[in-house]
Every structure is written in C-alpha cells, then in structure tokens.
PAZAPA-4460 file (N, C-alpha, C; in steps of 0.05 Angstrom, whole numbers, plus 32768, in hexadecimal, padded with zeros to 4 digits):
% residues 192
    n_x    n_y    n_z   ca_x   ca_y   ca_z    c_x    c_y    c_z   seq   type   mol
   8011   7FE9   8000   8000   8000   8000   8012   8018   8000     1      M     A
   800C   802B   7FF0   801C   8042   7FED   8012   8058   8000     2      S     A
   8024   8067   800A   801C   807E   801A   801C   8097   8009     3      G     A
   800F   80AC   8012   8010   80C4   8002   801E   80D9   8012     4      T     A
   802D   80EA   8004   803A   8100   8011   8027   8117   8014     5      G     A
   8031   812D   801F   8021   8145   8021   8018   814F   8006     6      R     A
   8028   8149   7FF1   8020   8152   7FD7   8010   813D   7FC7     7      D     A
   8009   8127   7FD4   7FF9   8112   7FC8   8009   80FF   7FB6     8      G     A
   8023   8101   7FB7   8034   80F0   7FA7   803B   80D7   7FB7     9      V     A
   8037   80BF   7FAB   803E   80A6   7FB9   805C   80A6   7FC0    10      P     A
   8062   809C   7FD7   807E   809A   7FE0   8089   80B4   7FEA    11      G     A
   807A   80C9   7FEA   8084   80E2   7FF5   8085   80E1   8013    12      G     A
   8089   80F8   801F   8089   80F9   803C   806D   80F3   8046    13      T     A
   806A   80DF   8057   804F   80D8   8060   8041   80EF   806D    14      P     A
   8028   80F2   8067   8017   8107   8073   8012   80FF   8090    15      A     A
   800F   8113   80A1   8009   810C   80BD   7FEE   80FD   80BF    16      P     A
   7FED   80EA   80D2   7FD4   80DB   80D6   7FC0   80EC   80E5    17      R     A
   7FA8   80ED   80DB   7F93   80FC   80E8   7F7A   80EB   80E9    18      R     A
   7F68   80F1   80FB   7F4F   80E3   80FB   7F3E   80ED   80E4    19      T     A
   7F2B   80DD   80DB   7F1B   80E3   80C4   7EFF   80EA   80CC    20      Q     A
   7EFD   80FC   80DE   7EE3   8103   80E9   7ECF   810E   80D4    21      G     A
   7ED9   811A   80BF   7EC7   8125   80AB   7EB9   810F   809B    22      L     A
   7EC7   80F9   8097   7EBB   80E4   8087   7EAC   80CF   8098    23      L     A
   7EB4   80CC   80B0   7EA8   80B7   80C2   7EA1   80C5   80DC    24      F     A
   7E88   80CA   80E1   7E81   80D9   80F9   7E73   80C7   810E    25      D     A
   7E70   80AE   8109   7E63   809C   811C   7E77   8088   8127    26      E     A
   7E74   8081   8140   7E84   806C   814C   7E7C   8051   8141    27      D     A
   7E8F   8040   813C   7E89   8025   8132   7E87   8012   814A    28      L     A
   7E76   7FFE   8149   7E72   7FEC   8160   7E8A   7FDA   8165    29      P     A
   7E8C   7FD1   817F   7EA0   7FBD   8186   7E98   7FA3   8179    30      D     A
   7EAD   7F93   8173   7EA8   7F79   8166   7EAD   7F63   8179    31      L     A
   7E9C   7F4E   8178   7EA0   7F36   8188   7EB2   7F23   8178    32      D     A
   7ECA   7F1F   8182   7EDE   7F0F   8174   7ED8   7EF1   8174    33      E     A
   7EC4   7EE8   8184   7EBD   7ECC   8185   7EA7   7EC5   8171    34      S     A
   7E9D   7ED8   8162   7E88   7ED3   814F   7E95   7ED3   8133    35      I     A
   7E8D   7EBF   8124   7E98   7EBC   8109   7E82   7EB6   80F5    36      G     A
   7E8A   7EB7   80DC   7E78   7EB2   80C6   7E84   7E9C   80B4    37      Y     A
   7E75   7E88   80AD   7E7E   7E72   809C   7E83   7E7D   8080    38      R     A
   7E91   7E6E   8070   7E98   7E76   8055   7E81   7E81   8044    39      G     A
   7E6B   7E71   8041   7E56   7E7B   8030   7E4A   7E96   803A    40      P     A
   7E49   7E9A   8054   7E3F   7EB3   805F   7E53   7ECA   8058    41      T     A
   7E6D   7EC5   805C   7E81   7ED9   8056   7E80   7EE0   8038    42      A     A
   7E7C   7ECC   8027   7E7B   7ED1   800A   7E63   7EE3   8004    43      C     A
   7E4D   7EDD   800F   7E34   7EED   800A   7E38   7F0A   8013    44      R     A
   7E43   7F0E   802A   7E47   7F29   8035   7E5C   7F38   8025    45      A     A
   7E70   7F2B   801B   7E86   7F38   800C   7E81   7F3A   7FEE    46      A     A
   7E6D   7F2B   7FE5   7E67   7F2B   7FC8   7E7B   7F1C   7FB7    47      G     A
   7E86   7F06   7FC2   7E99   7EF6   7FB4   7E90   7EDA   7FB1    48      I     A
   7E9D   7ECA   7FA1   7E96   7EAE   7F9E   7EA5   7E9E   7FB3    49      T     A
   7E9B   7E86   7FB8   7EA9   7E74   7FCB   7EC4   7E6D   7FC0    50      Y     A
   7EC6   7E6A   7FA6   7EE0   7E63   7F9A   7EF5   7E79   7FA0    51      R     A
   7EED   7E93   7F9E   7EFF   7EA9   7FA5   7F07   7EA7   7FC2    52      Q     A
   7EF3   7EA3   7FD3   7EF8   7EA2   7FF0   7F0C   7E8C   7FF6    53      L     A
   7F08   7E75   7FEB   7F1A   7E5E   7FF0   7F36   7E64   7FE6    54      D     A
   7F38   7E6F   7FCE   7F53   7E76   7FC3   7F61   7E8B   7FD4    55      Y     A
   7F53   7E9F   7FDC   7F5F   7EB5   7FEC   7F68   7EAA   8007    56      W     A
   7F59   7E97   8012   7F61   7E8B   802C   7F79   7E7A   8028    57      A     A
   7F7A   7E69   8014   7F90   7E57   800F   7FAA   7E66   8008    58      R     A
   7FA8   7E7D   7FFB   7FC0   7E8C   7FF3   7FC7   7EA1   8008    59      T     A
   7FB8   7EA3   801E   7FBE   7EB5   8033   7FB6   7ED2   802F    60      G     A
   7FA6   7ED8   801A   7F9E   7EF3   8015   7F8B   7EFD   802C    61      L     A
   7F76   7EED   8031   7F64   7EF3   8047   7F5E   7ED8   8054    62      V     A
   7F6A   7ED4   806B   7F66   7EBB   807A   7F52   7EBF   8090    63      E     A
   7F42   7EAB   8097   7F2F   7EAE   80AD   7F3E   7EB0   80C8    64      P     A
   7F36   7EC3   80D8   7F44   7EC7   80F1   7F35   7EBB   8109    65      T     A
   7F1B   7EB4   8106   7F0D   7EA8   811C   7F14   7E8A   811E    66      V     A
   7F12   7E7D   8107   7F1A   7E61   8106   7F23   7E59   80EA    67      R     A
   7F3D   7E52   80E7   7F46   7E49   80CD   7F3D   7E2D   80C7    68      P     A
   7F3E   7E24   80AE   7F38   7E08   80A8   7F4F   7DF7   80B2    69      A     A
   7F49   7DE2   80C1   7F5D   7DD1   80CC   7F5C   7DB5   80C1    70      T     A
   7F4E   7DB1   80AB   7F4C   7D97   809F   7F31   7D93   8093    71      G     A
   7F2D   7D7C   8087   7F15   7D76   807A   7EFD   7D76   808D    72      S     A
   7EE8   7D84   8086   7ED0   7D85   8096   7ED0   7D9C   80AA    73      G     A
   7EE6   7DAB   80AD   7EE5   7DC2   80BF   7EDB   7DDA   80AF    74      T     A
   7ECE   7DEC   80BC   7EC4   7E05   80AF   7ED5   7E1C   80B8    75      H     A
   7EDD   7E2C   80A4   7EEB   7E45   80AB   7ED6   7E58   80B6    76      R     A
   7EDF   7E68   80C9   7ECE   7E7D   80D4   7EDC   7E98   80D0    77      L     A
   7ECF   7EAA   80C2   7EDA   7EC4   80BC   7ECF   7ED9   80D0    78      Y     A
   7EE0   7EEA   80DA   7ED7   7F00   80EC   7EC9   7F16   80DB    79      S     A
   7EBD   7F28   80E9   7EB1   7F3F   80DB   7EC7   7F4E   80CC    80      F     A
   7EDD   7F52   80D8   7EF4   7F60   80CC   7EFD   7F51   80B3    81      R     A
   7EFE   7F37   80B4   7F06   7F27   809C   7EF2   7F2C   8085    82      D     A
   7ED8   7F2C   808B   7EC4   7F30   8076   7EC7   7F4D   806B    83      V     A
   7ECD   7F60   807C   7ED1   7F7B   8073   7EE8   7F7C   8060    84      L     A
   7EFE   7F6F   8066   7F16   7F6F   8055   7F0F   7F61   803B    85      V     A
   7F00   7F4B   803C   7EF8   7F3D   8024   7EE8   7F4F   8011    86      L     A
   7ED6   7F5F   801C   7EC6   7F71   800B   7ED8   7F87   7FFF    87      K     A
   7EEB   7F91   800F   7EFE   7FA5   8004   7F0F   7F99   7FEE    88      V     A
   7F18   7F81   7FF2   7F28   7F73   7FDD   7F17   7F71   7FC3    89      V     A
   7EFE   7F69   7FC6   7EEC   7F66   7FAF   7EE9   7F80   7FA1    90      K     A
   7EE6   7F95   7FAF   7EE2   7FB0   7FA2   7EFC   7FB8   7F94    91      R     A
   7F13   7FB3   7FA0   7F2C   7FB9   7F93   7F30   7FA9   7F79    92      L     A
   7F29   7F8F   7F7A   7F2B   7F7E   7F62   7F19   7F88   7F4C    93      L     A
   7F00   7F90   7F54   7EED   7F99   7F41   7EF6   7FB2   7F32    94      D     A
   7F07   7FC2   7F3F   7F10   7FDA   7F32   7F2B   7FD7   7F23    95      T     A
   7F35   7FBE   7F23   7F4C   7FB9   7F12   7F67   7FBA   7F21    96      G     A
   7F67   7FBC   7F3B   7F80   7FBC   7F4A   7F8C   7FA0   7F49    97      V     A
   7FA6   7F9E   7F46   7FB3   7F84   7F44   7FB2   7F75   7F5E    98      S     A
   7FB3   7F5B   7F5C   7FB3   7F4A   7F75   7FCB   7F50   7F86    99      L     A
   7FE2   7F56   7F79   7FFA   7F5C   7F88   7FF6   7F76   7F99   100      Q     A
   7FEA   7F8A   7F8D   7FE5   7FA3   7F9C   7FD1   7F9E   7FB2   101      Q     A
   7FBD   7F8D   7FAC   7FA9   7F87   7FC1   7FB6   7F78   7FD8   102      I     A
   7FC8   7F65   7FD3   7FD6   7F57   7FE8   7FE5   7F6B   7FFA   103      R     A
   7FF2   7F7E   7FEE   8000   7F93   7FFD   7FED   7FA3   800E   104      T     A
   7FD6   7FAA   8002   7FC2   7FBA   8011   7FB7   7FA9   8029   105      A     A
   7FB1   7F90   8024   7FA6   7F7F   8039   7FBA   7F7B   8050   106      V     A
   7FD4   7F77   8049   7FE8   7F75   805E   7FE9   7F8E   806F   107      M     A
   7FE6   7FA5   8062   7FE6   7FBE   8071   7FCD   7FC0   8083   108      H     A
   7FB6   7FB8   8078   7F9D   7FBA   8088   7F9E   7FA7   80A0   109      L     A
   7FAB   7F90   809D   7FAD   7F7D   80B3   7FBC   7F89   80CB   110      R     A
   7FCE   7F9B   80C5   7FDE   7FA7   80DB   7FCE   7FBB   80EB   111      E     A
   7FB7   7FC3   80E1   7FA7   7FD8   80EF   7F93   7FCC   8101   112      R     A
   7F8B   7FDA   8115   7F75   7FD3   8126   7F5B   7FD8   8118   113      G     A
   7F46   7FCC   8122   7F2C   7FCF   8115   7F23   7FEC   8115   114      V     A
   7F27   7FFB   812B   7F1F   8017   812B   7F2D   8027   8116   115      D     A
   7F47   8023   8113   7F56   8031   80FF   7F4D   8029   80E3   116      D     A
   7F46   8010   80DF   7F3D   8007   80C4   7F25   8016   80BB   117      L     A
   7F13   801C   80CD   7EFA   802A   80C5   7F00   8047   80BE   118      A     A
   7F17   8051   80C5   7F1D   806E   80C0   7F2C   8072   80A5   119      Q     A
   7F2F   805C   8096   7F40   805D   807D   7F2E   8060   8065   120      I     A
   7F37   8070   8052   7F2C   8070   8037   7F43   8066   8025   121      T     A
   7F3D   8051   8016   7F51   8047   8003   7F4C   8054   7FE8   122      L     A
   7F61   805F   7FDD   7F5F   806B   7FC2   7F71   805B   7FB0   123      M     A
   7F69   805A   7F97   7F7A   804C   7F83   7F78   8059   7F68   124      S     A
   7F8E   8056   7F5A   7F8F   8060   7F3E   7F8D   8048   7F2B   125      D     A
   7F86   8030   7F36   7F84   8018   7F27   7F9D   8008   7F27   126      G     A
   7FB3   8014   7F2F   7FCC   8006   7F31   7FD6   8004   7F4E   127      A     A
   7FD4   801A   7F5C   7FDD   801B   7F78   7FC6   8021   7F8A   128      S     A
   7FC9   801A   7FA4   7FB5   801F   7FB8   7FC1   8032   7FCC   129      V     A
   7FB3   8047   7FD3   7FBC   805C   7FE5   7FAA   805D   7FFD   130      Y     A
   7FB5   8061   8014   7FA5   8063   802D   7FA2   8081   8033   131      E     A
   7F8A   8089   8038   7F84   80A4   8040   7F75   80A3   805B   132      C     A
   7F7F   80B3   806E   7F72   80B3   8088   7F66   80CE   808F   133      T     A
   7F65   80E0   807B   7F57   80F9   8080   7F4C   8103   8065   134      S     A
   7F38   8115   8067   7F2C   8120   804F   7F41   812F   803F   135      A     A
   7F54   813D   804D   7F69   814B   803F   7F7A   8139   802E   136      D     A
   7F81   8121   8038   7F91   810E   8028   7F82   8105   8010   137      E     A
   7F68   8100   8012   7F57   80F8   7FFB   7F58   810E   7FE6   138      V     A
   7F54   8127   7FEF   7F53   813E   7FDC   7F6F   8141   7FCF   139      I     A
   7F84   813F   7FDF   7F9F   8141   7FD3   7FA4   812C   7FBE   140      D     A
   7F9C   8114   7FC3   7FA0   80FE   7FB0   7F90   8102   7F96   141      L     A
   7F77   810B   7F99   7F66   810F   7F82   7F71   8127   7F72   142      V     A
   7F78   813D   7F80   7F83   8154   7F72   7F9D   814F   7F64   143      Q     A
   7FAD   813C   7F6F   7FC6   8134   7F62   7FC1   8123   7F4A   144      G     A
   7FA8   811C   7F44   7FA2   810D   7F2C   7FA7   80EF   7F30   145      G     A
   7FAB   80E6   7F48   7FB2   80CA   7F4C   7F9A   80B9   7F55   146      Q     A
   7F88   80C3   7F63   7F72   80B3   7F6C   7F5C   80B0   7F57   147      G     A
   7F54   8098   7F51   7F3F   8094   7F3E   7F25   808C   7F4C   148      V     A
   7F28   807C   7F61   7F11   8074   7F71   7F19   8071   7F8D   149      F     A
   7F05   8071   7F9F   7F0B   806E   7FBB   7EF8   805B   7FC8   150      G     A
   7F01   804E   7FDD   7EF1   803C   7FED   7EF2   8046   800A   151      I     A
   7EDC   8050   8014   7EDB   8059   8030   7ED5   8040   8040   152      A     A
   7EEA   8036   804F   7EE7   801D   805D   7ED1   801E   8072   153      V     A
   7ECD   8035   807E   7EB8   8038   8092   7E9C   8033   8086   154      G     A
   7E99   803C   806D   7E7F   8038   805F   7E7C   801A   8058   155      R     A
   7E91   800D   804F   7E90   7FF1   8049   7E8A   7FE1   8063   156      V     A
   7E95   7FEA   8079   7E90   7FDE   8093   7E72   7FDD   8098   157      W     A
   7E64   7FF4   8093   7E48   7FF5   8098   7E38   7FE3   8085   158      R     A
   7E41   7FE1   806C   7E34   7FCF   8059   7E36   7FB2   8062   159      E     A
   7E4E   7FAA   806A   7E53   7F8F   8073   7E43   7F8A   808C   160      V     A
   7E43   7F9D   809E   7E34   7F9A   80B7   7E16   7F96   80B2   161      E     A
   7E0B   7FA5   809F   7DEF   7FA2   8098   7DE8   7F87   808C   162      G     A
   7DFA   7F7E   807A   7DF6   7F64   806D   7DF8   7F4E   8081   163      T     A
   7E0D   7F4E   8092   7E12   7F39   80A5   7DFC   7F37   80BB   164      L     A
   7DEF   7F4E   80C0   7DDA   7F4E   80D5   7DC3   7F3A   80CE   165      A     A
   7DC0   7F34   80B4   7DAA   7F23   80AC   7DB4   7F06   80A6   166      T     A
   7DCD   7F01   80A9   7DD9   7EE7   80A3   7DE1   7ED8   80BC   167      L     A
   7DE3   7EBE   80BA   7DE9   7EAE   80D2   7E06   7EB2   80DC   168      P     A
   7E0A   7EB1   80F6   7E24   7EB2   8102   7E2A   7E98   8110   169      T     A
   7E42   7E94   8118   7E49   7E7D   8127   7E5D   7E86   813D   170      E     A
   7E57   7E7D   8156   7E68   7E84   816C   7E7E   7E6F   816E   171      R     A
   7E97   7E79   8171   7EAE   7E67   8175   7EAC   7E5B   8190   172      L     A
   7EAA   7E41   8191   7EA8   7E32   81AB   7EC4   7E2B   81B3   173      E     A
   7EC9   7E2B   81CD   7EE4   7E22   81D7   7EE9   7E05   81CF   174      P     A
   7F02   7DFF   81C9   7F09   7DE4   81C1   7F06   7DD2   81D8   175      V     A
   7EF7   7DBC   81D4   7EF2   7DA9   81EA   7F0B   7D99   81F0   176      A     A
   7F0F   7D92   8209   7F26   7D82   8211   7F21   7D65   820B   177      A     A
   7F07   7D5D   8208   7F00   7D41   8202   7F02   7D3D   81E4   178      V     A
   7F12   7D29   81DB   7F14   7D24   81BF   7EFA   7D19   81B3   179      P     A
   7EF6   7D1C   8199   7EDE   7D12   818D   7EDF   7CF3   818C   180      D     A
   7EC9   7CE7   8184   7EC7   7CCA   8186   7EDC   7CBC   8175   181      E     A
   7EE1   7CC5   815D   7EF5   7CB9   814B   7F11   7CBB   8157   182      L     A
   7F18   7CD2   8162   7F32   7CD5   816F   7F35   7CC3   8187   183      S     A
   7F1F   7CC0   8197   7F1F   7CAE   81AE   7F24   7C91   81A6   184      A     A
   7F17   7C89   8190   7F1B   7C6D   8186   7F38   7C69   817D   185      R     A
   7F43   7C7D   816F   7F5F   7C7B   8166   7F72   7C78   817E   186      R     A
   7F6E   7C89   8192   7F7F   7C89   81A9   7F7D   7C6E   81B8   187      Q     A
   7F65   7C63   81BA   7F61   7C49   81C7   7F6F   7C33   81B8   188      A     A
   7F6E   7C34   819E   7F7A   7C1F   818D   7F99   7C20   818F   189      R     A
   7FA5   7C38   818F   7FC2   7C3B   8191   7FCC   7C35   81AD   190      T     A
   7FBB   7C3B   81C1   7FC4   7C37   81DD   7FC1   7C19   81E5   191      A     A
   7FAF   7C0A   81D9   7FAA   7BEF   81E2   7FB7   7BDB   81D1   192      G     A
***
C-alpha cells in the first residue's frame, strides 16, 4: 500500500495521521470475537463466490481468524473484520487493481486495529492503492490526478453489518478436552 505525501505523491513524506471525523461521524460497535460466519455466509455478505473464498484462504490473502480449516469436515469461521476485508478485496478487484497490490493492501490492513480500519478511505488509480485517513488527504490525492476511485471502509463496514444482521452466525465453542468417538477408539486400539 502506498502512502501519500503532503503533495499527494506516492512515496513522498507521509502526511500526518489525523482522525477522519468529517467522513465518519458515528462510533462503530464493538465486535464479539467469538462469533464467526461460515464460508457461504461470508461469501454472500462480501459478494464473492465460494471458489474465490476458498482460493483466497488457501493462498493466505484473507484467512479466517475465528477458526481456520483444520482438515476434512471442519468449517472455517470468518470474523466480521474478515468479511469486511473480503468485501474490500472484491471491490478492489472489480476496479482492476492487481492481486499483488491487493495483497500489499491487505497486509497493511491486517496491521491495523478495527477502529483504525473504519477510519480509512482507500483510493486507487487502478494500479496502486493509497490509504487516506483524512478528507484533506483524499482531496490532495484527487487534485494530484492520482485517485480514480475511493472505498470508504467505514461505509463498507455498515453495508457488511447490515447484510450480516440477517444471516446466521456461529459462536466459537471452547475446544472440548474429551476426544471424539473416533479418536477415542483409535487411542484404545493403540493403547491395548
């Protein structure tokens, strides 16, 4: 992800970080980290196919943080934040940004806390992705002729939140200390 300088030029002196009160004036809710969404639900909320979801998980672009797949028959569980990033990735792909640039942007977004994520507007010229955290940075980028489109992550947050409110969730249960029946039989066979 490229930064913008005071003059809106990528790689220039980074602009000071400011809050984006002009673009986002509401507080965003706290997230329950033990609630997840299965793959089909995440796909529906992000507007992607299951094939895309599976590929992105296997290649590490967007991996489920509530529960990864641990073998045949296990279900991945995606957090709200994962679904948000999936939707942002989809929007970037739809506008022609390369997968390599998207990977860089996603790595950058992973380093941020959820509250910071909602304060970002991603701008792109179709080749590079720029992070803007204030209205001034958005204006500088557009006036510099570099920004072609923008994604206000806080707005995407609200879209995902509205969609997920009507879809099923799954609560992550603590891992039981008692092995399942098949594991118990295997242990009994090897022990005896």
